[in-house]
N, C-alpha and C positions, 0 to 999 in steps of 0.2 A: 485550657485545651485538653481534650481527652486523648491521652497518649495511646497510640496504637502500635508503637515500634517494638513489638516483641517478636520473637522468632518461632513462636508456636504456630503450627499449621491451623488456619482458621476454620477448616472444615473437617469434622471427625468422620469416622467410618460410618456412623449412623445416619449421616446426611449426604451420602454419596449421590451424585447426580446420575439420573438414569443413563445407562450406557457405559458407565465407568466400570473398571475392573471388578469382577466378582470373584469370591473365593471358590465358587463352584467349579469342580473339574470339568463339568460339561460345558460351562461357559468358556473356560480356559481353552478347551478343544476348539470351540468355535472361533475364538480369537486367533489361535495358532493357525487354523486353516485360512482365515482371511488375511493374516499377516503374510502367509506364504504366497497367496495370490497377489497381494500388493507388491511384492518384490518383482513379479513378472509384469504387472501393468504400470508400475511407476506412480500410482496414485489413484487414477479413476476407478470407480467401482463397476465391475461388469454387471452386477445386479441392477445398479441404478441406470446404466446405459440400456440394459435389456428392457427394463420397465418403460423407459422413455420411448424406445423404438417400437415396442409392442403397442403402446398407446397410439403412437402415430400411424403405424401400419394397419392396425385394426380399423381405425377411423378412415384411413384412406380406402380400404376395401369397402367400407360402408358408405362411401360418398361418390356416387357415379358422376355427379355434377363436377366435383373437384377433379376427378380423373379426366373428364372431357375438357375441362379448362386447361389442364396440363398438356393434354394432347394437342389442343389448339395452339398453345404457346409454342410447343415443339415444332409444329408445322410452320408457324410464322417465323421462327428462328431459322429453320431450314431455308426458307425463302430469302431471309436476310443474308445468310451465308453464301447463297448462290449469287446474290447481287454483289457481295464483296469479292467473290471470285472473278466476276466480270468487270471489276474495277469501279463499280458504283460505290460512292461514299456510304459507308454503313451508318445506320442509326445507333447512337450510343445506348447500351442497355441502361435500364432504369436502376442504376446502382451508384453508390458513392464513387467518386474518382479514385483510381488506383495508381499510386505512385510507382508501382513496379513497371508500368508500361509508359511512363511519361517521356522517355528519351525519344527524339525524332526517328531514330533508326527502327523503332517498332512499327512505323508506318510504311516500311518498305516491304513489298511482297517477298517471300511468303509469310514473313513474320507478322504482318498485319492480320492475315487470316488466322494464324495460330492464336495470337493473343485475343482476337475478336471472338473466335469460337470458344475459347476458355471463359471469356466474360459472359457469353451467352449461356454456357453451362452453369456458371455461378447464378445467373439470373433465374434459370429454370429451377435449380435446387432451392433457391430462396423462395420462389413461389410454391414449391412442393412442400416446404417445411413451415410455411406460414399460412395462417387463416385456414387451417384444417378443421372442419366442423367437429366439435366435441373433444378435441385434444386439450389437456390442461396446459396452462400457459408455461409452467415450468418445464414440462416434457417437450413442448414445442421449442423452447429456447435451447434445451440440451441437444435435441436432434439437429436443429439448425447449426448450432456451434460445432457439433461433431462432423456434420457434412462439410462445413466450411474448412475445418482442419484437414480433412482428407483431400479436398479439392486443392488446398494450398500446397500439399505435397507434390501434386502433379502439375503445378503451374509451369508453363513453357519457360519462364524465367529461371527455373531451377536446373535446367539441363543445358550443357554447352552447345549442342547443335541447334537448339531452338531459341537461344537467347542471342539476339544480334549484337548486343554489347560485348558478350563474351567471344562471339565469332570474330568480331572486329579486333578485339584486343589480342586474340590468339594469332591472327594474321600479322598484326603489327609486331608482336614479340617473338614470332616463330615458336609459339607454344610455351614460352618461358613463364607466362602467367599460370598455366596449369601445373607446371613443375613447382613453382613457388606455392601455389595453392595447396598442392599435395603435401608439401613440407609443413605448411601452416596447419593442415588438418592432422597430420601425424603428431605435431608438437602439442596441439590442443588435446588430442586423445591421450597422449602420455601424461599430460598434466591432470586430466580427469582421473585416469587410472591411479595416479600417485596421490590423489586428493589435494593437489596444488591449485592455487587460484589462477585465473587466466593470465596470459602474458601481458606485461605492462603494469600490473597492479603493484609490483615492487617499487615503482616510482612514487607511490602514494602511501608511505608508511606513517601510521598514526604517531604523533609526537615528533616527527621529522619533517614531513611534507604536508600533512593534514593534521587537524586537531592540535595546533601549535599555539593557541592562545594561552598565555601564561596563567597558571593557577595551581591549586593544590587540592588533593583529596582531603576533605575535612571531616568526613564521616564514612564509615564502612560497616556494613553488616553482610549477612549471607547473600543478599539479593542485589544490593546497590553499592556503588561508590558515589558519594556526593562531592562534586567538584565545585569549589569556589574560585572564581576568576579574579585575578588581581586588577585593581582599578587602574585606569590609564588617565584619569583626570584628578585634579587636586581635591575636588569635592564630589560627592555622589548624592543621588536622591536618597531620601530616607527609606523608601520602600524598595526592597530587593525584588529580583525576578527569579522564579524557579521554573526551569525548563524541564518538561517531562516528555522525553522522546518515547517512541514505541520500542518494545523489546523484540520485535520481529527482526530488526537490524541493529547495528551498532549505533551508539548515540551521536557520533560525530557528523552525521548529516547536517547537524546544526552548527558544526565547527569545522567546515571543510578547509579549503585553502584560505590564506589570510584575506584575499580579495572578495571572497563570497561567504565568509563566516558570519552567520547571524549572531553568534556569541560575541565575536570581536566588535561587530557593529553596535550592539547594545552596550558593551563596556565603553566604547568610545563616545557613546551618547550620555555617559555619566550614570549608568546603572550598576549596582552590585548584582552580579549574575551568578546563580547556582544552576548546575545541570546534573541530572541523574545519569549515571552510566550503569546499565543493567548487567548483571552477571550472565554469562553464557552457560545456561544450565546443562547438566548431564543426567545420567540415569538415576543418580541418587536424589535428584530433585523432582522425581516423577509425581509426587503428591503435593507439590506446590499448587495452590489454587488461585483463582482470579482475585480473591479477597486478600491472599497473601501479598500480592503485588500492590494492593492498596495499603495494607498495613506496613509491610517492610519497605515499600517504595515511597509513595507520596506522603503518607502520614509520618513516617520516620524522617523523611527529608524536611518536612515542615517543622518537626520538633527540633531537629539539629539547627536549622536556620534561626529559630527563635532563641536558641541558646547563644548563638553568635551575635545576633542582632535582636536583643529582647525588646518586647513592647512595640514592635513594628508590624504593620500589615504587609502582606506579601502578594505581589502580582504572580499568578500561576499561569503557565502556558503549556498546553499538551498537544502533541503531534500524533496524528493517526490513532493507533490503539492507545497511546499514552493520553490522548485527548479524551477518548471514551472513558478511560479509567479516571481521569481528572474530573469529568462530569459526574461520575458516580460518587467520587470522594466529596465533591462540592455539595451534592445533594444530601449526603449523609451528614456533612458538617452543618448544612442549613437546618436539617431536622434537629440537630443538637444545639442550634443557635450559636454555633461557633463562627465568629466574625473575623477569623484570621485573614481571609482572602480579601485583598483590595480590588482585584479584578480577575476575570477568567478569560483566557484566550484559547481558542481551539483551532488548530491547523489541520485542515482536511480530515476531520474527525467526525464520525457518525454517532448519533445518539438514537436514531430511528433506523432500524434495519429492514424495514418492509420493502425497500427498493434499493438494495445494496449494489446494483450494477451487475456486471458479468460474473462477479464472484459468487452470485447466487446459483450459478450453474453447478458449483461444487458443493452446494449446501442443500441436502435433504436427509431424511432419516437414514436411508440406505447408505448414502455417501459418508455421513458422519460416523456411522457404525464401522464402515470400512476404514476410515482414517483412524478411529480409536484402536482398531485391531492392528493397524500398521504401527501405531505408537506403543502398543501393548508390550511387546518384547523388549524394546529399547528403553522405554520410559520417556520418550520425547519424540517430537516431530523434527526430523532433520532439516537443516536449512536448504539442502538440495531439493527436497520435496516441495517446500514452499516456493523455491525459485522456479521449478518446473511449472507450477500452477500459474504463476505470474507470466511466465514466458508464453504459455498457451493462450493467455488472454490477448496478447499482442504478438502473435507468432510471426506475422509479416515483418514487423519492426525488429523483434528481438531474436528471431531464429533465421528465417529465410533470407532476409536482407544481408545478414552476416555470412550465410553460406555463399551467397553470390559474391559479395565483396571480398571476403577473406579467402575463399577456396576456388572460385571460378575466375575472378579477376586477379587474384593473387596479391591483393593489397590488404595490409593489416588495418582494421578499424582502429583509429586513434583512441587510446585509453585516456579518459578524463578522470578527475577526482571523483565526480559523481558516479561514474561507471565502476571505478575501483571500490568505492564504498558499497555499491550494490552487490559486488562480488564477495564482500566480507560478511558472510552469512552467520546467522545465529540459530539456536534451537528453541523449541517451544515445549514446556513441560506437559506431560500427558494430561494431568488433571485440569490445569489451567486452560489448555487449548480446547479440551472437550467442553468445559463449562462455557467458554467464550462462544463456541459454535452453537451449542444447544440453547443457552439462555438468551444470547443476544441475537445471533443471526437467525436461528430457527424459531425461537419463541418470541423474539422482540420484547423481552420482559422489561427492559429499561424504559422504552417508550410507553409501555402499558402499565407502568408503575407496579410491576410484579417483581422486579429485581430486589432481592433481599440482602441486607447487610446486618449481621448480628441478629438474624431471624426476624427482621422487621423490614417491610418493603420501603424503598426510598422513592421519592418523587422529584423529578427535575423541576416541577412547578414550584417547589419550595425555594429554589435559587432566586435570590433578589440581587445578587452581585452583578454589576455591569459586565457584559460579555462582548468580546471581539472575536468574530468567527470568520475563518478564511476558507473559501472553496476555490477549486481550480477548474478551469474550463474543460480540460481534456483528461480529467481524472477517471481512470477505469477501475480504481480500487475503492474510492469513496466519492461517487459522483456528486457534483456540487448541488444538484437538486435534492439529493438525500441529506447532505450536510445542512442544507437550508432549513430542513424540517425542525431544527432547534427552535425556530420562531414559534412553532405551534406547541412546544413542550415546556417552555420556560416563561415565567412572569417577570422578566428582567429586561432592562434596556439592552438591545442587541445591535451592535454595529457589524454589518455583514459586508465582506469584501469578496468579490469574484475576480480572480486574477488569471492572466494568461498562463499557459503551461499545463503540465500534468501534475500527478500526485507528488512528485519530488521536485521537478524543475520549477513548478509554480511556487513552491515554498522557498527554495534557494533562488531568490530573485533580488539580488543585491542592486543598490543604486548604480546607475550607469550601465546596467546590463541592456544590450540592444534588444529592440523589438518586444518590450514589455509594456503591458497596460493593465489597468484594473478598474473595476467599478466599486463604489462604496456608498452605503446608505445606512442611516441609523433608524431603527424602529423603536420607539419608546414602549415601555411596558404597558402603557395605557393606549397605545396607538392601534390603528386598525391592522388586522392581519391580511396580508396579500399573498398570492401564490408566487412561486419563483419566477415565472415568465413575466408577470406583471411587475415584480420587483426589478427585473432586469431592464424593462422598458423605462422605469422611472429613475433608476440610478445613473448618475453621470459617469462617463468614462474619463479616466485620467491616464496620461502617458507616463511610463516609467515604473519604478518599483513601488510596492505597497509598504515596504519597510518604514519609510519616513512617516507615512500616515499612521502606522501602528505606534511608532515612537511618540508622535504627537498625542495620540489617544491615551497612551499610558501617562504621559506628562500631565495631561488634564485631570487624571485621576490619582495623581501623586501630590503629596504636600509640597508647598513652595520651599520649605526649608531644605537646605543642603547640609550634609554632615561630612566629617572626615571619613575616608574609606575605612571600613571595619577591617580588623586584622583577620588573616586567613587562619582559622582553627589551629590545629586539628582537634576533632572530637572523636573518640573511639577509633583512632588509627594508631595502632601500636608501632607498626614498622614505618618509621619516618623516611627510610630510604625509598619507599614505594609511594610516597605521598604526593609527588609532583604530578600535575596533569600531563597526560590524559589518564593516569592511574594504571591499574593492573587488569581490571576486568575487560577492558577493550582489546587486550591481546589474547584472550582465551579463545582457543580454537576447538 
């Protein structure tokens, strides 16, 4: 195996990605100006928004037919509102159902008219921002998204006098809900100002409440701690499993509470499990590149595992960005005819970024330059900036529903282990994040076989190792149809699973979890390629968790021989006092 576990940055100054920091004082001035603006906007680029709205507005002025269509729609809606005022049952707008208004009290006048008029306004703006002749698709999506965000601010559910649930609760409690909601808001504001996590996260401390599966850090370098978990069975399968989580968040999404820990489940199934815990980078790590994560992460971990369990193949599983990195590493290993991997598993991980979902709203040349400038001074992208972007994508669920529940109704949203993990944010190094956005999201280099490792392009088509790929039905970060495109990029046997849930909850899908189902189908390397919708029609649906199906799939690709559990390292861990799981990197703030 070609060892890559050195700590030298893999990209030198002569190979800087376009858009990265320049020594020119003129470019530095531009970065400083953009960074100053970024502090005011919180992330979105004013230039990118201006371009999108200019494109939309110019084409609106040039489309008399579209303007007449919108005028006719407005007239029709006015008539519907008049019918609603006279008590005639209104016709539901042609929009997805809105859970904000599902309570029966919203059908009582005048609240029915208020929520109905708001829905009609949403319908009008949807029509105004879609199918505008001549507007580029990206600008259309940006304008539609921005309009939806502004409308959500003024939803009648967000104001006490126009929300019947709040009015009802206020009457029942004589205003105590508003007093408690004000106290909740003040407490949250003070926590944000002090840089503290949300209320309730203290009940989910790594190593105490979550991330408690017994193990040891067996290898450590500047970027990772490699955790080896202790066996819970007398014998284990000969092939170990390496879990590669994303470094966008802490690793213990895969080792939450004991009842929903994927790590514990695999250990109890008789596997030797290793998991990477990524360092939470700081300003001194600004020049760590995407390939450094491959070298110091996956390749270093594989080297360490082979020292502990020599001569064995390894099942590797990558989650989200960790899965994308694993696919790149596997393609490079295939090019070198390295057969270390027994199988490859990808959890909600994209390899083709041509349709990355709503994240593409934040991805264009202008926006990426703006993000680079925001990272320029600090050397990293702060976790709070990433969190704001994800919150915007699901603002009704992650922002406004909490405003209503916590501040207007005066009830605290219960903190769960998954929500506490989601609040445990990490940083992204300047160079790596820029390369990731430009080469993968913007350029789609990996899918087009342009992505280079050691100055040579890698191709996913070289991968022959069997693959198990998981997509989730409600994933807004890695949409399952985008994840499915791995079928068109690899010449390998692919078992694809589509499971219920979203990007995180669909993966944390332990057995006996209620209301879970999944579809599964295997496509041979020599089989016919079908589209995602055709696949969905062909695949059988099963009730329950997909974890047992994955365990069975791994078992079929493991040797029948069982071996005594290998001893836990450590290798390259000098301080034995810090070697117990969950290690030290998970506590970095």
